[in-house]
N, C-alpha and C positions, 0 to 999 in steps of 0.2 A: 394144768388148766385145759391142757389143749382139749378142745372138743371136736367130736369127730365129725368131719362133716362128709355127706352122702351126696354123691349126682345122681339124679334120674332125671324123667323123662316127667313134665308137668302134667297135673290133671288139669281138664278143663275148671275145677271150680278151682283154680288158684290162678285162673285170669286175671283176675282184679288185683293180685299181688303183682302179676305180671306189669300189669299196666300201671301201677304204682312206680315201679322202679323205673318202666319206661318215660314218666312224668318226672321223678329223680334225677335221671339221665341230662335230661335236659336242663335242670336248674344248675346241676353240679357242672353244666359246661356255659355256665355264664350265662342263660339263655331267660330274661326276667320272666318273673311269672306273668306279668301281665300281660306278656307276649304269647302264653300258650290258652289256647281255648278254656273257658269256663266251664266245659262238659266233656274236658278231654279223657274222663273218665268213660263216658259212653260212647265216646268216638273211637278209641282206643279197642273198647270191647267189641263194637260193631264190625271192626277192621280185623280183629283175631277172628269173628265166628265165620267171616267172611271168607279168611283165607285158609282156615280150617277146612270148608267146604269145598274150594274154589283151585287151592293151590300147595295142596299139601301142607301147612303147617306143623310143624310141631314147636314146644318149647321145653327148654331143660331147665331143670331149677340144680341148687347145691342147697342143702340144709343144715341145718343144726337144731336140735333138739324139735324136730316135726316143724320148724320154722324155716322157709326159702329165706335166706340170706344173699342169693344172688341168682340172676336170670337171664339167659338166654333164649332166643326165637331165631327161626328158621323156616322159608316157605320157598317153592318155585317162583323165582323172578319174574312177574307180570309183565317185563319189557317196556320200553320207551319208544318204541314204535313198531310196523306192522312187523312180523314174524315170518319172513320169507325165507329164512335158512330152515335145512332139515332138523328136525330135534336131535340128530344124532352131531350134527355140528353145533349148536347151539340151545343148550339145555341147561340154563345156569340156575341157579341157587341163590337165594339172597338171604343174609344173617344180620338178623336188626337189634338192637334192644340189650343191648351185654351190656350186663351192670352189677357191679358186686357194693355191697351197703360197706362204707368207709371202715367200720373197724374189722373187717374180714379181708380187707384190699392185702395184695401183696403176697398172696399165697399161693396165687397160681388159678384162681377159681376162672378168671376170665377165660384163661388159655384152655380149662380144662372144660370147661360149657360151651366153649368154641368149637371143639375136637369133636364134641358127643354132636352139635349141629352139622358139622362137616360130614359127619358119617352116615345122617339122617339123609343130607343131601346125596351123599354117595348113593344110599340104596335107591334114592329116584332117577339114577344115572344121569344125573348134573357131570356136567362138562367141565364146569366154570364157576365158583364161587364169589361171589363180589359181596361186600360190606362197605361202608363208609365209618374209616374211623375216627375217634376223637382224636386230640391230642397226645393226651395220656395212654388211648388205646392202640397206636401205630407199632410203639415197641413190641408190643404184645404180639399182635399179628405180623408184623415183620419175623420174628421169631418163627414165627409157623411157616413161614415161606412166601406170605401172602406177597406181591410185589405192587407198586404204586402204579396206577392206571393213568390211562390217557384223556381222562377227566378232567375238561378245562371250565373255567368258572369267570364269569366277567360277571361285577359286581354294577347294579343299574340305581344304586341308591347309594 
């Protein structure tokens, strides 16, 4: 019964599928659907289009029978403050939207997709990779050598 899973770079025609995975990722992380913008698909597609043009965006998918069952996106990190450091000191990549459909979890797909994203970011001469992990994703990223960062949070509500 073992279906063959193939991992490859996503085609732009698959952006909607990647957006669906991104939406489902939030739902799976217990974000209520009424907290998500109703035009989430358009917002995500516009973001991807802009990131592809300006931030060297790429996505990768795992597919079974020509259907994407998992995906991960990556791009150059836009930054949170002015870029005064030289690029060779601080050229960060960002991985986001790593998602595996429930029936295909626990097969190492998130790990494999993340490695494809890391390779792309290495090809862009990134000096560090950043991502924000869900509780279920932390063990995956820790196993790849990611360390917890110095990001601190303060809830206002």
